[in-house]
C-alpha positions in Angstrom: -20.9 0.7 -50.4 -24.8 1.1 -50.8 -27.2 3.0 -48.7 -30.1 0.6 -47.6 -33.1 3.2 -46.4 -34.5 6.5 -46.5 -34.1 9.5 -49.0 -30.8 8.1 -50.2 -31.8 4.4 -50.8 -30.0 2.7 -53.2 -27.2 4.9 -53.8 -24.0 3.2 -54.3 -20.4 4.5 -53.6 -17.1 2.6 -54.6 -14.0 3.4 -52.5 -10.8 3.2 -54.2 -8.0 0.6 -53.9 -6.2 2.1 -51.3 -9.1 1.8 -49.2 -8.5 -0.2 -45.9 -12.1 -0.1 -43.9 -14.1 -3.1 -43.4 -17.6 -1.4 -44.3 -20.7 -2.7 -42.3 -22.4 -5.6 -44.6 -25.9 -4.6 -45.9 -27.7 -7.6 -44.0 -26.2 -6.2 -40.7 -26.9 -2.5 -41.5 -30.6 -3.6 -42.6 -31.1 -5.4 -39.0 -29.2 -2.7 -37.1 -31.9 -0.3 -38.5 -34.6 -2.3 -38.5 -34.3 -2.4 -34.8 -33.6 1.2 -34.3 -36.4 2.2 -36.8 -39.1 0.4 -34.4 -37.7 1.9 -31.2 -36.7 5.7 -32.2 -37.9 8.6 -34.3 -34.8 9.7 -36.3 -36.1 13.2 -36.8 -34.5 15.8 -34.2 -31.9 13.4 -33.5 -28.2 13.7 -33.8 -25.4 10.8 -34.6 -21.7 10.6 -34.0 -20.1 8.0 -36.4 -16.8 7.2 -35.1 -14.0 5.2 -37.0 -16.2 6.3 -39.7 -14.5 4.4 -42.5 -16.7 4.7 -45.5 -19.2 6.7 -43.4 -21.8 4.0 -44.4 -23.5 4.2 -41.1 -23.7 8.2 -40.9 -25.4 8.2 -43.9 -27.8 5.8 -43.2 -28.7 7.8 -40.0 -29.2 11.1 -42.2 -30.9 9.0 -45.0 -33.6 8.2 -42.2 -33.9 11.8 -41.1 -31.2 12.4 -38.2 -30.7 16.5 -38.1 -27.0 16.4 -37.9 -24.3 13.7 -38.2 -20.7 13.9 -37.3 -17.8 11.9 -38.9 -14.6 11.2 -37.1 -12.1 9.2 -39.3 -8.1 9.4 -38.8 -7.2 7.9 -42.1 -6.8 10.4 -44.8 -8.1 8.5 -47.5 -11.3 7.7 -45.9 -11.9 11.0 -44.7 -11.6 12.5 -48.3 -14.2 9.5 -49.5 -16.8 10.7 -46.7 -16.3 14.2 -48.0 -16.7 13.3 -51.6 -19.9 11.4 -50.5 -21.1 14.1 -48.5 -20.6 16.8 -51.5 -22.2 14.3 -54.0 -25.4 13.6 -52.1 -25.3 17.6 -51.5 -25.6 16.7 -47.5 -25.0 19.8 -45.7 -25.8 18.9 -42.2 -22.8 16.9 -41.7 -19.2 17.5 -40.2 -16.1 15.4 -40.9 -13.0 15.7 -38.8 -9.8 14.2 -39.4 -8.9 12.9 -35.9 -8.1 10.4 -33.7 -11.2 9.2 -32.0 -10.0 9.6 -28.2 -8.8 13.1 -28.7 -12.0 13.9 -30.2 -14.3 12.7 -27.5 -12.2 14.3 -24.9 -12.6 17.8 -26.2 -16.2 17.5 -27.7 -18.6 20.0 -26.3 -21.7 18.5 -28.1 -24.2 15.4 -26.7 -25.2 13.0 -29.5 -28.6 10.8 -29.4 -26.5 8.1 -31.0 -23.1 7.3 -31.0 -21.8 4.6 -33.2 -18.3 3.1 -33.1 -16.8 0.5 -35.8 -13.3 0.2 -35.1 -11.0 -2.2 -36.7 -11.6 -5.4 -35.6 -8.0 -5.6 -34.5 -7.7 -2.6 -32.7 -5.3 -3.0 -29.8 -7.7 -1.5 -27.2 -10.9 -2.6 -28.6 -12.2 -3.7 -25.0 -11.6 -0.2 -23.5 -13.6 1.3 -26.1 -17.3 1.5 -24.1 -15.7 3.0 -21.0 -13.6 5.5 -23.1 -16.7 6.7 -24.9 -19.4 6.2 -21.8 -17.2 8.1 -19.3 -17.4 11.2 -21.2 -20.4 13.2 -21.0 -21.0 13.2 -25.2 -24.1 10.7 -25.1 -27.2 12.5 -24.7 -30.0 11.5 -21.8 -31.9 8.6 -23.3 -29.0 8.3 -26.1 -28.0 5.1 -27.5 -24.2 4.0 -27.9 -23.7 1.1 -30.6 -20.5 -0.7 -30.7 -19.8 -2.9 -33.9 -17.3 -5.7 -32.9 -16.5 -9.4 -33.8 -17.7 -12.2 -31.8 -14.5 -12.6 -29.8 -15.2 -9.6 -27.5 -18.1 -9.7 -25.2 -19.5 -6.8 -23.4 -22.4 -8.2 -21.6 -21.1 -7.6 -17.9 -20.5 -4.0 -18.8 -22.5 -1.8 -16.2 -24.3 0.0 -19.4 -24.7 -3.0 -21.5 -28.5 -3.5 -22.9 -28.2 -5.9 -25.3 -26.5 -7.5 -28.4 -27.6 -8.6 -32.0 -25.5 -10.7 -33.9 -25.7 -10.7 -38.0 -23.0 -13.2 -39.0 -19.6 -12.1 -38.1 -20.9 -8.6 -37.2 -22.1 -8.1 -33.6 -23.8 -4.9 -32.4 -23.7 -4.3 -28.6 -26.1 -1.3 -27.4 -25.2 0.8 -24.4 -27.4 3.1 -22.3 -26.5 5.4 -19.4 
């Protein structure tokens, strides 16, 4: 896993063999952050990285100047990996919770400017994720929810859907309230 931009650009981290997550490809991350960088100023913004896996997307947001990142990951090995990377990079403006995403978002008192979700592509209730997140009050006004998903899922008819971007097998659907 490599951080592709910002102050931590070029730093690489290798998960151990027990790691089950599918990290977002560098090509997809670069495309996503080119879009976001042209639309948003990252300073004074907060990010929630759901189904964090390696934490790759959260690190990219922090590397580009977001003031705070919250990582939610239920797998213990992934959780420990994120903690180790944050410690190695000496990042102090991040929180990591070993928790079920849906339990966390139901009780989360904070609002976030960016919410990114990258669930396992075989996640049983994948089509329900946009509603589960957008029916809560955790997305800040003028905030953006980004869902990474395979092409077999389409969200273009969702009431908050704005656009989709495709990078090979990776799709990003953007939602705004």
